[in-house]
C-alpha positions in Angstrom: 21.1 79.6 6.8 21.2 79.0 10.9 20.4 76.4 13.3 17.9 78.9 14.8 16.0 79.9 11.7 15.7 76.3 10.6 14.1 75.3 14.0 11.8 78.0 13.8 10.5 77.0 10.1 10.4 73.3 11.4 8.1 74.4 14.6 5.7 76.7 11.9 5.2 73.6 9.7 7.2 74.8 6.9 8.7 72.2 4.6 12.7 71.3 5.6 15.0 70.1 3.3 16.3 66.7 3.9 20.0 67.7 4.2 18.9 70.1 7.1 17.5 67.3 8.7 20.4 65.2 8.5 22.6 67.8 9.4 20.2 68.3 12.9 20.2 64.7 13.8 24.0 64.1 13.2 24.4 67.2 15.7 21.7 65.4 18.2 19.8 68.8 18.3 16.5 66.6 16.8 15.3 63.2 17.1 12.3 61.7 14.8 9.2 60.8 16.7 6.1 59.1 15.2 2.4 60.0 16.8 -0.8 58.4 15.9 -4.2 60.4 16.6 -7.6 59.0 16.6 -10.7 60.8 16.4 -13.9 59.2 18.0 -17.7 59.9 17.6 -20.6 58.3 17.9 -22.0 56.4 14.7 -25.7 56.0 13.8 -25.7 52.7 15.5 -24.0 53.4 18.5 -25.5 51.5 21.7 -24.2 51.6 25.3 -24.4 47.7 25.3 -23.7 45.3 22.5 -26.4 43.1 21.4 -26.2 39.9 19.9 -27.6 39.4 16.6 -29.6 36.5 15.3 -28.4 33.8 12.8 -31.3 31.7 12.3 -35.1 31.4 12.5 -35.6 28.6 14.9 -39.0 26.8 16.0 -38.8 28.8 19.3 -38.8 32.0 17.5 -41.9 31.0 15.3 -44.0 29.5 17.9 -43.2 32.4 20.1 -43.6 35.2 17.4 -40.5 37.1 18.6 -38.8 36.6 15.4 -40.3 39.9 14.3 -38.5 41.9 16.7 -35.2 40.1 16.0 -32.1 41.6 14.3 -30.4 39.3 12.2 -27.0 39.0 11.0 -26.3 39.9 7.3 -25.2 37.0 5.1 -21.6 36.9 4.2 -21.8 35.5 0.6 -18.0 35.7 0.0 -17.2 33.6 3.2 -16.2 30.1 2.6 -18.0 27.1 4.1 -16.3 24.1 6.0 -13.8 22.1 3.9 -15.6 19.0 2.3 -14.5 15.3 3.6 -13.9 13.5 0.6 -11.4 10.6 0.1 -8.1 10.2 -1.5 -6.7 7.7 -3.7 -4.0 5.3 -1.5 -1.0 4.5 -3.6 -1.4 0.7 -2.8 -5.1 1.0 -4.0 -4.1 2.9 -7.2 -1.6 0.1 -8.1 -3.7 -2.8 -7.1 -6.3 -1.8 -9.2 -3.9 -1.3 -12.1 -2.5 -4.7 -11.5 -6.2 -6.1 -11.4 -6.7 -4.4 -14.8 -3.4 -5.9 -15.9 -4.3 -9.4 -15.5 -7.8 -9.3 -16.9 -6.3 -7.9 -20.0 -4.1 -11.0 -20.2 -6.7 -13.3 -19.6 -6.5 -14.4 -16.1 -9.5 -15.5 -13.6 -9.2 -14.2 -9.8 -9.0 -16.8 -7.1 -10.4 -16.6 -3.6 -8.4 -15.4 -1.0 -11.2 -15.4 1.6 -8.9 -17.4 4.1 -6.3 -15.6 6.0 -5.9 -19.0 8.3 -4.3 -21.7 6.4 -3.4 -25.2 7.5 0.2 -26.1 7.6 -0.7 -29.0 4.7 -2.1 -26.4 1.9 0.4 -23.7 3.3 3.6 -25.9 3.1 3.0 -29.8 2.7 1.3 -29.6 -0.6 3.9 -27.5 -1.8 6.5 -30.1 -1.4 8.1 -28.1 1.5 9.7 -30.2 3.8 8.5 -30.4 7.6 11.8 -29.2 9.0 12.3 -26.3 6.5 13.6 -23.2 8.3 10.6 -21.0 7.0 7.8 -23.3 9.2 9.8 -22.2 12.4 7.9 -20.0 14.6 10.4 -17.2 13.8 8.7 -16.9 10.2 5.5 -18.1 10.8 2.4 -17.0 13.0 1.1 -20.2 14.5 -2.7 -20.1 15.9 -3.5 -21.3 19.3 -7.3 -21.4 19.1 -8.2 -23.5 17.1 -4.6 -24.6 16.7 -5.2 -27.7 14.7 -7.8 -28.8 11.5 -9.0 -32.0 10.4 -10.7 -31.0 7.2 -7.9 -32.2 4.9 -8.5 -34.5 1.9 -7.0 -38.2 3.1 -6.3 -39.5 0.1 -4.4 -36.5 -1.2 -2.9 -36.6 2.1 -1.1 -39.7 1.9 0.0 -39.1 -1.6 2.0 -36.2 -0.2 3.1 -38.0 2.7 4.3 -40.8 0.3 6.2 -38.2 -2.2 7.7 -36.6 1.0 8.9 -39.8 2.4 9.9 -41.7 -0.4 9.6 -39.6 -3.3 8.1 -40.6 -6.6 7.9 -39.4 -10.4 11.3 -39.3 -10.7 12.3 -38.0 -7.4 13.9 -39.5 -4.0 11.7 -37.3 -1.6 13.5 -35.9 1.4 13.8 -39.4 3.3 12.2 -38.4 6.8 8.9 -39.6 9.1 6.6 -37.2 7.7 3.8 -36.0 10.6 0.5 -35.5 9.9 0.4 -33.6 13.2 2.7 -31.0 11.9 0.5 -30.8 8.5 -2.9 -30.0 10.8 -1.1 -27.0 12.3 -3.1 -23.7 11.8 -1.0 -20.4 10.9 -1.8 -17.0 9.3 -0.7 -17.7 5.8 2.7 -17.0 5.1 1.7 -16.7 1.1 -0.9 -16.6 -1.4 0.9 -19.6 -3.1 -1.5 -21.8 -0.5 -4.6 -20.2 -2.8 -2.8 -21.6 -5.6 -2.4 -25.1 -4.1 -6.2 -25.4 -3.6 -7.0 -24.2 -7.0 -4.8 -26.6 -8.8 -6.0 -29.5 -6.7 -9.5 -28.5 -7.4 -8.3 -28.3 -11.4 -7.0 -31.6 -11.1 -10.2 -33.2 -9.8 -12.1 -32.4 -13.2 -12.8 -35.1 -15.7 -11.3 -33.2 -18.4 -8.6 -30.9 -17.9 -8.5 -27.2 -19.4 -5.8 -24.7 -19.6 -6.3 -21.9 -16.8 -4.6 -18.8 -15.9 -5.3 -17.7 -12.3 -4.3 -14.5 -9.9 -4.8 -13.4 -7.0 -3.9 -10.1 -4.3 -4.2 -10.3 -0.7 -2.4 -10.1 2.5 0.0 -12.5 4.0 1.7 -12.7 7.1 5.4 -13.5 8.1 7.2 -13.0 11.5 10.1 -10.7 10.0 11.8 -7.8 11.3 10.3 -4.4 10.3 12.7 -2.2 8.4 12.3 0.2 5.8 11.5 -2.6 3.0 9.9 -5.4 5.2 6.9 -5.7 7.1 5.2 -8.8 9.0 1.8 -8.1 7.2 2.0 -7.0 3.6 0.2 -8.0 0.2 1.2 -10.7 -2.5 0.2 -11.1 -5.6 0.0 -14.4 -7.1 -0.3 -15.5 -10.6 0.0 -19.2 -12.4 -0.6 -20.4 -15.8 -1.1 -24.1 -16.1 -1.2 -25.6 -19.5 1.0 -28.3 -21.5 4.3 -27.9 -22.8 4.9 -24.7 -20.6 8.7 -23.4 -20.3 11.0 -21.2 -18.5 10.9 -18.9 -21.7 7.2 -18.7 -21.2 7.4 -17.5 -17.8 10.0 -14.7 -18.5 8.0 -13.6 -21.4 4.8 -13.2 -19.4 6.6 -11.6 -16.5 8.2 -9.1 -19.2 5.1 -8.4 -20.6 3.1 -7.8 -17.1 5.8 -5.4 -15.7 5.7 -3.6 -19.2 2.3 -3.0 -18.8 2.9 -1.4 -15.6 5.4 0.8 -16.2 8.5 -1.1 -15.0 10.9 -1.9 -17.8 14.2 -2.3 -15.6 14.0 -5.9 -15.0 16.7 -8.8 -14.0 16.1 -12.4 -13.2 18.8 -14.2 -10.8 18.5 -18.1 -10.6 17.2 -19.0 -7.0 16.0 -22.1 -5.2 12.4 -22.7 -4.0 11.2 -26.3 -2.5 8.5 -26.2 -5.0 9.5 -24.8 -7.8 12.4 -26.1 -10.3 14.1 -23.7 -12.1 13.3 -20.9 -9.8 14.3 -17.3 -10.4 13.9 -14.1 -8.5 12.8 -11.0 -10.3 14.5 -7.5 -9.2 13.6 -4.2 -10.4 15.8 -0.7 -10.4 14.6 1.8 -7.7 15.2 5.2 -8.8 14.8 6.5 -5.3 17.4 4.3 -3.8 19.4 4.2 -6.6 19.8 0.2 -6.6 17.9 -3.0 -7.6 15.4 -4.4 -5.4 13.7 -7.7 -5.1 10.5 -7.7 -6.1 9.1 -11.4 -6.5 10.0 -15.1 -7.1 9.2 -17.1 -9.8 9.5 -20.7 -11.2 8.0 -23.7 -12.7 6.1 -26.2 -9.9 7.9 -29.3 -9.5 6.3 -32.8 -10.4 6.5 -33.7 -7.0 3.7 -31.2 -6.5 1.7 -31.5 -9.7 1.6 -35.3 -9.9 0.0 -36.0 -6.6 -2.8 -33.9 -6.9 -4.0 -35.4 -10.3 -2.6 -33.3 -13.2 -2.0 -35.2 -16.5 1.8 -35.7 -17.4 2.7 -33.3 -19.6 0.8 -30.3 -17.9 3.3 -27.4 -16.6 2.6 -24.7 -14.2 4.4 -21.2 -14.3 3.8 -19.1 -11.5 5.2 -16.2 -9.6 4.4 -14.2 -6.6 5.2 -10.7 -6.2 5.3 -8.0 -3.7 2.4 -5.3 -4.3 4.3 -2.7 -1.6 7.7 -2.7 -3.6 6.4 -1.9 -7.1 4.1 0.6 -5.5 7.4 2.2 -3.8 9.1 2.1 -7.2 6.4 3.6 -9.4 5.7 6.7 -6.5 9.4 7.0 -5.2 8.6 6.1 -2.0 11.8 4.8 0.0 10.2 3.6 3.3 7.6 1.0 3.0 6.4 2.3 6.5 5.4 5.3 4.9 3.3 3.4 2.4 1.6 0.9 4.9 0.8 0.4 8.3 0.0 2.4 11.3 2.9 4.9 11.0 1.5 6.1 7.3 1.5 10.1 7.2 -1.9 10.9 5.7 -0.9 14.2 4.7 1.5 12.3 2.3 -1.2 10.4 0.8 -3.4 13.7 0.5 -0.6 15.5 -1.3 0.5 12.7 -3.6 -0.3 13.0 -7.3 -2.1 10.3 -9.1 0.5 7.7 -10.3 -0.1 6.9 -14.2 0.5 3.4 -14.9 1.1 1.5 -18.1 3.2 3.2 -20.5 
């Protein structure tokens, strides 16, 4: 078969073998082109000018009667509507609710935490924290300009606190400095919810007959700290305490292990620490699988006699207490390695929408 006869067959629309076509392409005698043809004709609904179809019958249509002459657009029953605006579970709220349920299961009652503004007296002095303590400095505490001070302090209790700070008592030497009421009257944004615990214990001490109590609270606190992946200037603190006769450090460890096991966190470590208002004191650590390291999640201890006895609590009554972060346990449970992704102005809402519900309590 020669080239001439092959081209003639091609022109006549005959089927040509692929081998022949490839041979012609190599010799650059043919090129492949693609053509698209359209055939247009008038349909039954052809109009020279497009007409807008009506979608709804309005009050004006009914009033004028022109609805009879309107052409309505067909309903598309397969079309999807607008997405329904629904809420999403914020990890902090999920863990907070779980922790509240755990406290209630363990027989705790909630303390009122509706006072973000607190006096230095309840936030520091009543906790046997000296007035020259670094935490009271403006670098760690947000002090208020207006109102800068308060005068609503119990005078009799204030004098007992002043005495134990200056000269000691109840087996203590005190701090031996000149305690100033002006310093105690300064208003601030509370640095911990332990100030709430102080108020509750003082109120309990004023009862005619002492009765053991278990209290908890979960609310915001404020500290003038540098913000990084594990610290915020505004965060949440979990506060818990048990007030009863004969409590020991072993009771505190047992309660904390029970509490965290219910929360689903079994990898715990306790480290000796120092607090002005607790002795002995312990820091609490939990292992973070995402960060691959142990992360401090709280502080704990037994309130000192210098704090409890001036309130009027009976001899032999002990208080075991702990303050925990809400954000850090949430980070561990949800595998979040940056606290700013969890709480604050930089939270990615798409992360919250796509985050699975964390099942707590194993």
